[in-house]
VEXLUMKE-870745 format. One record per residue (C-alpha): residue in one letter; x, y, z. Coordinates in steps of 0.05 Angstrom, whole numbers. Last residue first. Layout:
N
a  X  Y  Z .
...
This chain:
855
x  224  -113  -669 .
x  187  -73  -617 .
x  231  -43  -563 .
x  228  -66  -491 .
x  283  -115  -478 .
x  340  -97  -525 .
x  325  -22  -525 .
x  321  -19  -450 .
x  383  -61  -440 .
x  422  -16  -488 .
x  399  47  -452 .
x  415  19  -383 .
x  484  -6  -402 .
x  498  61  -436 .
x  477  100  -375 .
x  522  58  -330 .
x  582  65  -377 .
x  570  140  -383 .
x  568  152  -307 .
x  628  106  -300 .
x  670  147  -348 .
x  707  102  -397 .
x  670  109  -463 .
x  694  78  -528 .
x  668  6  -526 .
x  601  30  -500 .
x  599  84  -553 .
x  602  29  -606 .
x  546  -8  -570 .
x  505  57  -571 .
x  521  66  -645 .
x  497  -5  -660 .
x  434  -1  -616 .
x  406  66  -642 .
x  368  34  -699 .
x  330  -2  -645 .
x  286  60  -635 .
x  263  59  -562 .
x  258  134  -549 .
x  277  127  -476 .
x  344  94  -487 .
x  361  144  -542 .
x  347  201  -493 .
x  391  171  -439 .
x  450  163  -487 .
x  439  233  -516 .
x  439  263  -446 .
x  504  230  -429 .
x  536  253  -493 .
x  513  325  -480 .
x  538  322  -408 .
x  606  295  -430 .
x  617  351  -480 .
x  661  335  -541 .
x  602  304  -578 .
x  611  233  -604 .
x  544  207  -579 .
x  515  273  -604 .
x  513  247  -675 .
x  468  190  -651 .
x  422  242  -620 .
x  416  279  -686 .
x  400  215  -725 .
x  348  195  -673 .
x  314  262  -676 .
x  314  264  -752 .
x  286  193  -756 .
x  232  203  -703 .
x  170  210  -745 .
x  146  138  -746 .
x  84  158  -705 .
x  103  111  -648 .
x  174  136  -653 .
x  150  208  -648 .
x  116  191  -582 .
x  180  158  -557 .
x  221  216  -582 .
x  184  268  -541 .
x  217  254  -474 .
x  285  240  -506 .
x  281  302  -549 .
x  264  342  -486 .
x  325  314  -450 .
x  368  336  -509 .
x  339  406  -504 .
x  352  409  -430 .
x  425  387  -437 .
x  437  436  -494 .
x  406  493  -454 .
x  450  480  -394 .
x  512  473  -438 .
x  510  539  -476 .
x  500  529  -551 .
x  564  516  -590 .
x  553  442  -604 .
x  480  431  -623 .
x  425  421  -572 .
x  389  486  -586 .
x  379  471  -659 .
x  351  402  -645 .
x  306  431  -592 .
x  278  484  -639 .
x  264  429  -690 .
x  226  388  -638 .
x  188  447  -607 .
x  120  433  -640 .
x  113  366  -606 .
x  93  392  -537 .
x  91  330  -494 .
x  72  375  -434 .
x  128  347  -391 .
x  179  356  -447 .
x  153  425  -465 .
x  161  446  -393 .
x  233  421  -389 .
x  247  455  -455 .
x  222  521  -427 .
x  260  508  -363 .
x  325  506  -401 .
x  312  575  -431 .
x  297  603  -362 .
x  355  569  -327 .
x  406  594  -377 .
x  461  585  -325 .
x  441  654  -299 .
x  390  684  -347 .
x  385  712  -418 .
x  317  712  -451 .
x  327  677  -518 .
x  275  623  -505 .
x  225  677  -488 .
x  192  682  -556 .
x  182  606  -559 .
x  150  608  -490 .
x  102  664  -508 .
x  83  630  -573 .
x  70  564  -537 .
x  28  599  -484 .
x  -13  632  -538 .
x  -22  569  -580 .
x  -45  520  -528 .
x  -14  491  -465 .
x  -31  505  -392 .
x  26  461  -370 .
x  76  497  -416 .
x  51  563  -388 .
x  61  540  -316 .
x  131  513  -330 .
x  151  579  -361 .
x  120  618  -304 .
x  157  576  -253 .
x  222  590  -290 .
x  205  665  -289 .
x  198  659  -213 .
x  264  623  -215 .
x  300  679  -252 .
x  274  732  -205 .
x  269  801  -236 .
x  201  785  -266 .
x  194  814  -336 .
x  185  764  -392 .
x  160  703  -356 .
x  118  746  -309 .
x  84  781  -367 .
x  69  715  -400 .
x  40  687  -335 .
x  -6  747  -330 .
x  -31  739  -401 .
x  -44  665  -390 .
x  -80  681  -325 .
x  -123  734  -360 .
x  -141  686  -417 .
x  -166  630  -372 .
x  -128  565  -362 .
x  -118  560  -287 .
x  -74  505  -257 .
x  -11  541  -279 .
x  -30  596  -230 .
x  -3  550  -176 .
x  68  554  -204 .
x  63  630  -204 .
x  41  630  -132 .
x  96  582  -113 .
x  149  626  -146 .
x  121  687  -111 .
x  124  651  -44 .
x  197  631  -54 .
x  216  698  -84 .
x  194  737  -21 .
x  175  808  -39 .
x  101  792  -38 .
x  47  841  -58 .
x  40  825  -132 .
x  46  750  -124 .
x  -1  751  -64 .
x  -55  787  -104 .
x  -46  741  -164 .
x  -52  680  -118 .
x  -112  709  -81 .
x  -149  723  -146 .
x  -138  652  -169 .
x  -163  625  -103 .
x  -225  669  -106 .
x  -239  645  -177 .
x  -239  574  -153 .
x  -196  516  -178 .
x  -178  491  -109 .
x  -112  461  -132 .
x  -78  528  -142 .
x  -99  548  -72 .
x  -64  486  -45 .
x  2  504  -80 .
x  -3  575  -53 .
x  -14  551  18 .
x  46  505  15 .
x  89  562  -10 .
x  66  609  45 .
x  81  555  96 .
x  151  546  68 .
x  160  622  68 .
x  154  629  143 .
x  121  685  181 .
x  51  671  154 .
x  14  733  129 .
x  -4  735  56 .
x  -4  661  39 .
x  -31  644  108 .
x  -89  693  100 .
x  -103  666  30 .
x  -102  595  56 .
x  -154  613  109 .
x  -197  650  58 .
x  -195  591  10 .
x  -214  543  65 .
x  -274  585  89 .
x  -296  593  16 .
x  -302  519  7 .
x  -256  473  -34 .
x  -230  423  18 .
x  -178  369  2 .
x  -126  423  -10 .
x  -130  435  66 .
x  -80  379  74 .
x  -27  424  42 .
x  -38  483  88 .
x  -41  437  149 .
x  26  407  129 .
x  56  477  123 .
x  30  495  192 .
x  61  433  222 .
x  127  448  187 .
x  126  519  213 .
x  124  494  285 .
x  81  532  335 .
x  13  510  308 .
x  -40  565  313 .
x  -61  589  244 .
x  -52  528  201 .
x  -69  481  258 .
x  -135  519  270 .
x  -149  516  196 .
x  -134  441  197 .
x  -181  431  256 .
x  -237  468  220 .
x  -227  431  154 .
x  -235  366  191 .
x  -177  318  198 .
x  -151  257  162 .
x  -81  235  181 .
x  -49  201  120 .
x  26  199  127 .
x  91  194  89 .
x  153  191  132 .
x  215  228  156 .
x  208  232  231 .
x  221  301  262 .
x  161  334  229 .
x  154  391  280 .
x  103  353  321 .
x  102  280  303 .
x  26  271  308 .
x  -8  337  323 .
x  -79  338  350 .
x  -116  404  345 .
x  -181  432  372 .
x  -190  374  419 .
x  -258  359  449 .
x  -253  370  523 .
x  -218  341  584 .
x  -166  299  546 .
x  -124  247  582 .
x  -82  208  531 .
x  -88  137  503 .
x  -42  107  451 .
x  -60  52  401 .
x  -12  12  358 .
x  -14  -26  293 .
x  49  -49  257 .
x  87  -41  321 .
x  144  4  346 .
x  117  75  356 .
x  150  106  416 .
x  115  162  455 .
x  133  233  474 .
x  74  271  501 .
x  53  344  498 .
x  -7  377  529 .
x  -38  445  513 .
x  -97  480  543 .
x  -131  542  518 .
x  -178  575  568 .
x  -240  608  540 .
x  -292  562  571 .
x  -261  559  640 .
x  -306  519  687 .
x  -349  487  634 .
x  -286  471  594 .
x  -254  510  538 .
x  -200  503  485 .
x  -160  440  473 .
x  -92  427  441 .
x  -62  358  440 .
x  12  351  420 .
x  43  284  406 .
x  118  279  400 .
x  145  219  363 .
x  197  165  378 .
x  213  114  325 .
x  210  39  311 .
x  197  16  241 .
x  161  -45  215 .
x  203  -74  159 .
x  223  -59  88 .
x  255  -120  56 .
x  231  -106  -15 .
x  163  -141  -8 .
x  151  -112  61 .
x  96  -63  45 .
x  88  2  82 .
x  23  4  122 .
x  46  24  191 .
x  -17  37  230 .
x  -23  88  286 .
x  -85  98  329 .
x  -94  156  378 .
x  -147  148  432 .
x  -164  212  469 .
x  -194  205  537 .
x  -245  243  577 .
x  -279  176  593 .
x  -348  202  576 .
x  -325  245  518 .
x  -283  194  483 .
x  -243  231  431 .
x  -222  187  372 .
x  -157  194  334 .
x  -129  172  267 .
x  -61  158  236 .
x  -45  118  175 .
x  30  115  166 .
x  82  99  114 .
x  148  91  148 .
x  213  91  106 .
x  247  45  57 .
x  308  0  61 .
x  343  -35  119 .
x  417  -32  140 .
x  418  42  153 .
x  349  62  180 .
x  323  -5  207 .
x  385  -40  232 .
x  420  24  253 .
x  362  45  297 .
x  352  -25  325 .
x  426  -30  343 .
x  420  34  383 .
x  458  11  445 .
x  461  72  490 .
x  518  87  538 .
x  525  157  508 .
x  596  165  482 .
x  617  91  480 .
x  550  67  452 .
x  546  122  399 .
x  619  109  381 .
x  602  35  374 .
x  548  53  323 .
x  599  96  286 .
x  648  39  283 .
x  592  -6  259 .
x  583  39  199 .
x  655  32  176 .
x  716  72  193 .
x  783  92  164 .
x  841  131  192 .
x  866  203  199 .
x  824  211  262 .
x  785  148  282 .
x  777  157  357 .
x  778  233  355 .
x  726  237  301 .
x  680  186  333 .
x  685  218  402 .
x  668  287  374 .
x  609  262  335 .
x  583  224  396 .
x  587  286  439 .
x  547  321  385 .
x  490  270  391 .
x  493  264  467 .
x  485  339  478 .
x  434  349  423 .
x  385  294  443 .
x  395  220  428 .
x  332  203  389 .
x  324  271  358 .
x  397  272  337 .
x  388  203  308 .
x  328  229  270 .
x  372  285  242 .
x  424  234  222 .
x  371  194  186 .
x  349  256  147 .
x  421  268  125 .
x  425  195  103 .
x  363  203  61 .
x  393  264  27 .
x  464  241  11 .
x  473  165  9 .
x  401  150  -8 .
x  399  206  -60 .
x  456  173  -98 .
x  531  163  -94 .
x  521  88  -90 .
x  523  80  -166 .
x  591  114  -168 .
x  620  48  -142 .
x  602  17  -208 .
x  557  -43  -219 .
x  530  -44  -148 .
x  518  -88  -88 .
x  551  -65  -23 .
x  495  -28  12 .
x  493  15  75 .
x  436  64  58 .
x  390  5  46 .
x  362  3  -24 .
x  303  28  -66 .
x  308  44  -139 .
x  288  92  -194 .
x  219  125  -194 .
x  193  116  -123 .
x  257  115  -82 .
x  290  168  -127 .
x  231  215  -118 .
x  229  199  -44 .
x  302  218  -36 .
x  289  287  -67 .
x  227  296  -23 .
x  268  279  38 .
x  319  331  18 .
x  262  382  13 .
x  244  363  84 .
x  316  379  104 .
x  307  447  71 .
x  243  457  111 .
x  277  438  176 .
x  336  485  164 .
x  291  543  144 .
x  248  535  206 .
x  308  528  253 .
x  343  593  235 .
x  383  625  180 .
x  456  621  200 .
x  456  568  254 .
x  401  525  225 .
x  432  533  156 .
x  500  512  183 .
x  471  449  215 .
x  431  437  151 .
x  493  438  108 .
x  526  393  160 .
x  471  342  145 .
x  497  337  74 .
x  569  328  98 .
x  547  274  147 .
x  506  239  94 .
x  564  241  45 .
x  624  215  82 .
x  596  164  132 .
x  542  152  78 .
x  599  123  36 .
x  596  57  76 .
x  587  13  14 .
x  645  53  -16 .
x  698  22  28 .
x  730  38  95 .
x  695  106  97 .
x  746  161  111 .
x  757  199  176 .
x  797  263  167 .
x  778  266  93 .
x  709  236  91 .
x  673  274  146 .
x  724  323  176 .
x  747  358  112 .
x  680  337  85 .
x  648  392  127 .
x  683  443  81 .
x  654  410  20 .
x  583  412  47 .
x  588  482  77 .
x  609  511  9 .
x  553  470  -24 .
x  501  496  23 .
x  527  568  22 .
x  510  566  -52 .
x  457  619  -44 .
x  398  625  -90 .
x  334  661  -107 .
x  348  735  -105 .
x  422  718  -112 .
x  409  700  -184 .
x  394  773  -200 .
x  466  793  -180 .
x  503  740  -221 .
x  518  676  -185 .
x  582  635  -189 .
x  565  563  -171 .
x  568  544  -245 .
x  643  554  -236 .
x  645  482  -211 .
x  681  478  -145 .
x  746  443  -125 .
x  763  436  -51 .
x  835  442  -27 .
x  853  419  44 .
x  840  346  25 .
x  799  344  -39 .
x  726  358  -23 .
x  697  359  -93 .
x  644  406  -122 .
x  580  408  -162 .
x  596  349  -208 .
x  627  338  -277 .
x  667  402  -276 .
x  665  437  -344 .
x  701  498  -317 .
x  740  502  -252 .
x  737  544  -189 .
x  783  537  -128 .
x  774  533  -53 .
x  834  529  -7 .
x  839  511  66 .
x  906  508  99 .
x  949  467  147 .
x  897  413  159 .
x  852  384  213 .
x  801  439  228 .
x  794  432  304 .
x  750  378  333 .
x  689  385  377 .
x  644  374  317 .
x  597  432  333 .
x  651  481  356 .
x  699  465  299 .
x  640  467  252 .
x  620  537  273 .
x  691  566  269 .
x  701  535  201 .
x  634  561  177 .
x  651  631  201 .
x  716  629  161 .
x  680  603  99 .
x  623  653  97 .
x  652  694  40 .
x  662  637  -9 .
x  609  652  -61 .
x  611  728  -50 .
x  687  729  -61 .
x  678  691  -125 .
x  623  737  -151 .
x  665  798  -137 .
x  728  768  -168 .
x  694  746  -232 .
x  741  776  -285 .
x  804  748  -253 .
x  773  680  -244 .
x  774  655  -172 .
x  823  620  -125 .
x  796  630  -54 .
x  849  624  0 .
x  844  608  74 .
x  906  610  117 .
x  893  585  189 .
x  919  641  234 .
x  854  643  274 .
x  811  641  212 .
x  841  671  149 .
x  827  704  82 .
x  867  713  18 .
x  836  722  -51 .
x  881  691  -105 .
x  864  712  -176 .
x  871  653  -222 .
x  902  626  -286 .
x  902  551  -291 .
x  924  485  -261 .
x  885  444  -210 .
x  917  382  -179 .
x  885  339  -127 .
x  896  277  -85 .
x  830  259  -50 .
x  818  196  -91 .
x  887  170  -70 .
x  869  165  4 .
x  893  213  59 .
x  949  216  109 .
x  969  282  141 .
x  1032  318  118 .
x  1007  340  49 .
x  1067  372  15 .
x  1063  418  -46 .
x  1120  436  -93 .
x  1104  481  -152 .
x  1150  482  -213 .
x  1149  537  -266 .
x  1161  538  -341 .
x  1197  577  -394 .
x  1268  564  -368 .
x  1253  547  -296 .
x  1223  586  -238 .
x  1217  547  -174 .
x  1160  552  -125 .
x  1172  517  -58 .
x  1138  492  5 .
x  1064  501  -13 .
x  1029  466  44 .
x  975  412  38 .
x  940  387  -24 .
x  949  416  -93 .
x  942  481  -131 .
x  982  498  -194 .
x  986  568  -224 .
x  996  582  -297 .
x  1037  634  -336 .
x  1101  594  -326 .
x  1076  532  -361 .
x  1074  473  -314 .
x  1119  430  -271 .
x  1082  398  -213 .
x  1117  369  -152 .
x  1060  339  -110 .
x  1077  306  -44 .
x  1034  257  -6 .
x  1020  227  62 .
x  984  161  59 .
x  916  128  67 .
x  897  61  38 .
x  826  41  59 .
x  791  85  7 .
x  818  48  -53 .
x  857  69  -115 .
x  922  38  -92 .
x  965  83  -134 .
x  996  97  -202 .
x  981  167  -227 .
x  934  195  -280 .
x  882  140  -292 .
x  895  113  -223 .
x  858  172  -192 .
x  792  149  -224 .
x  762  106  -169 .
x  707  148  -137 .
x  727  203  -134 .
x  792  223  -167 .
x  774  288  -203 .
x  834  326  -229 .
x  840  393  -263 .
x  876  423  -322 .
x  854  491  -345 .
x  851  538  -405 .
x  789  581  -397 .
x  728  578  -443 .
x  715  644  -477 .
x  722  619  -549 .
x  667  566  -541 .
x  648  546  -613 .
x  715  563  -643 .
x  753  528  -587 .
x  773  543  -515 .
x  810  494  -471 .
x  797  446  -413 .
x  842  386  -399 .
x  816  334  -351 .
x  850  286  -302 .
x  814  226  -271 .
x  788  207  -340 .
x  815  199  -410 .
x  885  208  -385 .
x  944  217  -433 .
x  997  178  -396 .
x  1070  174  -377 .
x  1109  131  -328 .
x  1169  123  -282 .
x  1152  83  -220 .
x  1200  92  -162 .
x  1202  46  -102 .
x  1224  61  -31 .
x  1219  2  16 .
x  1211  0  92 .
x  1231  -67  121 .
x  1197  -89  186 .
x  1144  -129  150 .
x  1197  -174  119 .
x  1218  -173  46 .
x  1225  -233  -2 .
x  1276  -219  -57 .
x  1284  -177  -120 .
x  1211  -154  -119 .
x  1162  -167  -176 .
x  1114  -110  -191 .
x  1046  -121  -223 .
x  1015  -57  -252 .
x  940  -65  -257 .
x  883  -31  -295 .
x  885  -82  -352 .
x  953  -115  -343 .
x  1022  -87  -339 .
x  1080  -131  -319 .
x  1140  -114  -276 .
x  1212  -134  -263 .
x  1251  -89  -217 .
x  1310  -44  -232 .
x  1357  -36  -173 .
x  1383  32  -155 .
x  1400  19  -83 .
x  1419  50  -17 .
x  1412  -8  32 .
x  1406  -19  106 .
x  1381  50  125 .
x  1358  55  197 .
x  1286  64  219 .
x  1248  90  280 .
x  1173  80  277 .
x  1163  27  330 .
x  1101  -19  332 .
x  1132  -64  279 .
x  1189  -81  328 .
x  1252  -98  290 .
x  1287  -54  340 .
x  1319  -5  293 .
x  1264  -13  241 .
x  1295  -28  173 .
x  1305  16  112 .
x  1310  -5  39 .
x  1325  43  -17 .
x  1318  57  -91 .
x  1277  -1  -118 .
x  1264  19  -190 .
x  1205  9  -237 .
x  1210  30  -310 .
x  1179  63  -369 .
x  1107  46  -352 .
x  1062  73  -408 .
x  995  84  -375 .
x  924  66  -399 .
x  899  51  -328 .
x  940  39  -265 .
x  925  7  -198 .
x  985  -20  -162 .
x  1008  -91  -151 .
x  1050  -132  -103 .
x  1107  -181  -105 .
x  1156  -220  -61 .
x  1131  -202  8 .
x  1156  -254  57 .
x  1132  -225  123 .
x  1063  -192  124 .
x  1039  -120  115 .
x  1099  -102  73 .
x  1117  -29  85 .
x  1116  27  35 .
x  1149  91  10 .
x  1125  101  -61 .
x  1155  147  -113 .
x  1113  166  -173 .
x  1157  193  -229 .
x  1141  236  -289 .
x  1097  244  -349 .
x  1029  275  -363 .
x  998  290  -430 .
x  942  330  -459 .
x  990  342  -518 .
x  982  417  -516 .
x  977  422  -441 .
x  1038  381  -423 .
x  1039  370  -348 .
x  1106  349  -318 .
x  1102  307  -256 .
x  1141  291  -192 .
x  1090  253  -150 .
x  1113  232  -81 .
x  1072  180  -44 .
x  1082  164  29 .
x  1064  109  78 .
x  1037  57  30 .
x  1017  -6  70 .
x  1030  -68  28 .
x  994  -133  13 .
x  924  -103  14 .
x  853  -131  16 .
x  794  -94  -13 .
x  734  -78  32 .
x  677  -116  0 .
x  636  -112  -63 .
x  574  -153  -81 .
x  558  -154  -155 .
x  510  -110  -194 .
x  437  -99  -207 .
x  385  -61  -167 .
x  313  -78  -182 .
x  272  -23  -213 .
x  222  26  -181 .
x  167  56  -223 .
x  118  70  -167 .
x  70  125  -188 .
x  43  166  -130 .
x  3  225  -154 .
x  33  294  -147 .
x  31  310  -222 .
x  35  384  -237 .
x  110  393  -225 .
x  128  337  -272 .
x  200  331  -251 .
x  259  327  -299 .
x  286  397  -287 .
x  255  416  -220 .
x  315  398  -178 .
x  346  468  -176 .
x  276  490  -156 .
x  286  458  -87 .
x  225  414  -83 .
x  159  442  -58 .
x  128  439  -127 .
x  140  364  -128 .
x  90  351  -72 .
x  95  304  -12 .
x  51  343  37 .
x  -10  316  0 .
x  8  245  24 .
x  -14  193  -27 .
x  -1  131  14 .
x  27  69  -18 .
x  0  0  0 .
């Protein structure tokens, strides 16, 4: 059984996630697929690498790297005769054993060594697919410290990326940047490309003299050569290979500090103001996280640097985070957005992921959930509790969308095709919600004490989920095996039917809770604490007195009844006050109780839920209550929920209230929701109003909502307005992209040629990606009508496009269209592509065409 909870609505998502969502369809459609892939476990090791020195020359013109990787390592067991390293598509020129040192005492617990051999002995080696096998000259004992040099060269197809301008994109900067997560570091330097091998590192990078090179740790030397320059960075604390970074380019360095910790922002010389605005809160964030985590920032510096064409939002390389330049906001974009969340996320990773690293990728929530929840800790500190709780609810909505339309899995999960598969909404958003519920279970003092204990116990090492559970036990004395079993090792979430009955004669209130989630995928009955609030007004003795009672109870059965004293008929009964448990719920109430809840509940989340549940009622009293909330509630999330419900009422009074609130409100969240809601009305005045908003509103995302509303309304006038607005400039082309998103959801076939034109090389990337997605959404319909040849031909051409995001979009689109003519080029691309995201998408598209397409 799946509950259709009105509070779970796509229009309440963060608008940055609106792209592929049908904003006007809140019905529950389960399209979940089984997860494929093999089991993976923590990899074994023969050696412990203590230090890695990379002395590299970067050749921009040839997209080439060459140099020497020097490993200082210890055998883990006696009798080591050979070991291997991870490498991919490298030319290995030679492997040399340069020195052997032995512990003075022979005691492996001691760290003092004496040199027993200064050598230059060439070693035998063999290269295999993604492995370099090294044969030692004799067996070595575990107390012998070896230094081995690997001389190599490569032209990496992933792990290290070369960015340059061309005729189509003449303003693109020249850059080289690395991206090691998850397992791509071994494409540009030999290593153990696993999370459970941590080492100190050095980066000696020789580059052209007009460029700057950023890497991990401290800059100890810059040497000018004849026509080039060498930067020498040393990372003194151990970290895994995927966190080793290099970024090369031309930058303006903006210096900052926190208590003598050097902080630097490397930004584009023509975007200094936007760069400074993006990173401005960093020192305050460091101070806040140090206090919350009970552990000082662990490294010698913190740098943040911008790059172009980055595959993700940002990356938390140790002491030097890399950010996509898409995070730079122009002035109008700041009306809607702040990227404090991503800045906080990458900074928090310096503790969660860098200081303590998950032992293998099945435990990646220890990195990503903690960093995501840290966003909300910062938001709670900087913007208040209501905003933090609403943003966390939006995270739950993002997880739910994945759970319903893609796959369901436990958060701790070791079955996957590619390790990148586990970097999903379960690992990020759902895990953040689980941490918030753990905080609710433990209380603030015990929760943050646990974080401090965990960090101190596992600093500079690795941990798995059980280590965190043990940290809870050691810090608080509580054994929360049940919490970890259900939320981390089990899938799904509670789906609840709640009802109450007031018994006048007994002066009791009976509250009934049923857990109705199915168990076909391993989902179980959940246990969780909730706060119940009962509000009453009036008794014979004191008819005007408001009384409030709160109770904390534990739900732990499939069906459970609770009884509470209640002198008079309740005006409001809240189940899970403040929305602390992430769930879907049906709790039917009268219009009068919901109006009371909307106007009188303390917590913004309870008022927002009441606003959404009032969508079931269409009377004038309901419309007036929602209008008052839309115009007067203190929190924008409540105003948004009220607007969405007014849009569903369909009445002229609701439409008038939405237009009134749009014109009076200065809050872009509420105005965006009002404009979205107007998309439910199809009269001429509304269409004219939406067209004006699309063309003139100063907020990009309010204009985005207008574009989506007009596409949903459909017809000639909305189409003409949207077509005319495709050229309206906006940050990251969000308006033009949203027009294609709207056309896709509305199945608007007239835009096919326009989408082909806007997906060609030379158009800005966000528009290209949106236009390709539109072609995928419409192509299936065109395929049925035998009109998809031009679309399929164009998408097949894009499979060889220079831009990864365009190729990825073309693969997904061809998989959706279902034309088997695409199979040979998709299989050819499968042989060519190496990025995991591309390989996964190609597998899915080919499987879809093979299984579901007509012959």
